[in-house]
C-alpha angles and dihedrals in degrees: 000000000000126000119229097024119205138190095244096098094056093047095053098040101229089126090080093070113113115257095008114142121216094258094052090047092052093045091049091052091051092048090054094047096044097043093048091048096232103127117130119218090262092048090048089058090046090052093050090049091050092050092048093048097078146348087238091062091050093047094051092047091052091047094053093041086060088054089051091051092049093050092047092048091060089068099033111131124221107279115261111208095191109141090220093066121095122248113303116234119231087221111053116218122255126178113286092241093051093049092049092050090052091049092047089050091047091050092049089053093050090116092043136079099314093048093045091052091047095048093044090049091052097041102050094053097246114162111265115263110250125231112219122200123186136173129196126222109292093020130107130189137198114197139173110222120221091261092056095256115135125227132187118201125204121212120294094023132144121191131173122196125195125174137184135169090276106041150002115229128188134179120206103192098170142359130020134300138181118212130200101187127206112221108229101151096267122105116252111213127185116193124201132171088258099049148305130280119203128190141155101208124347145102121259144149130227121195116190100203095180137331107307095010125090142151124221122197126183120212101170132014125353136296136195116227124199116190093180093255100043135031123202142161124237123204129204110298096025132109136186135203114221125199142076112356130014120337114237123208115211139164119266120242100242145292135083096253136027117287091230091070087068094041097258138118124198111212123193109181090326124164119259086240091061093048090049091048092054091046092048091061089066095043122092087220122048115253117219140179110247099198138036086226088079094060096089094056112112125193137196130186143065113300125197093221090168086076103049095181090060092052092048091049090051092051090050096050102032099039103022094239121157122232117211115190115205132179095264106018147018116239128201115212135185118264 
């Protein structure tokens, strides 16, 4: 019997599947609602309460989320890295009826092979199996993690997620990611080469600019940041730069989510290198500076980095830069 029962199972109708216990029915209902992105604010709070209520709830949710991923993968098309396409979802769409049948089947098999493997894995002390997410240049991904947290990856990003009954650990080795974290009582830690961010339930963005340098921005809630030499807390609307030297906390410009999710970058006396770096994440080919003479150039304004060709054309006409397109990269050169 589940702890922290909700009304989701009865609303979605998974409970009619033969042999489905109450806990599996509730977990199936939550998987459908979370994966399809249709939770209201009230239901979001109900979901977080249900996840916090017991380890059994969290385990069954993760188990059935894996069933969802497997069913979706059967119809997943070959990835198209065209920069003109919208953000790719980490969970490809199937028809609603097909998804529900897979979830009902997964719930009915909760005591079968998948559950046996899951329980055995947890009980014998084997290290948790990591989930690895990667995006290429010009590609974006939205994904629901096994704990129900949602993550959005910008181009050129690599993220590894590992969870256990005690904690949720992630490693962001490159790129940029936005996290909307479900509070289930376990800490949620994201490690980068520049420091570690720890939360329980909040929404924040981490941008790994280069090895040892990162930027953390908080959009909802609070986070704790550990740079290795200094630990601080950030509240909603604050961001911190991590890297060599002292970390500086400052207010964010505006908005309730990162600009990059809409394909934009707000520059305020930023280096050309930074603008090119943000643009390159949306380009199918990496964009690089071809000369140290370009380093002193500073830029301000709002750049539509989601359309790299427009940014390159602006740099050509407004700053006189030359664009050289090669087989495996795009190079910016002085006039």
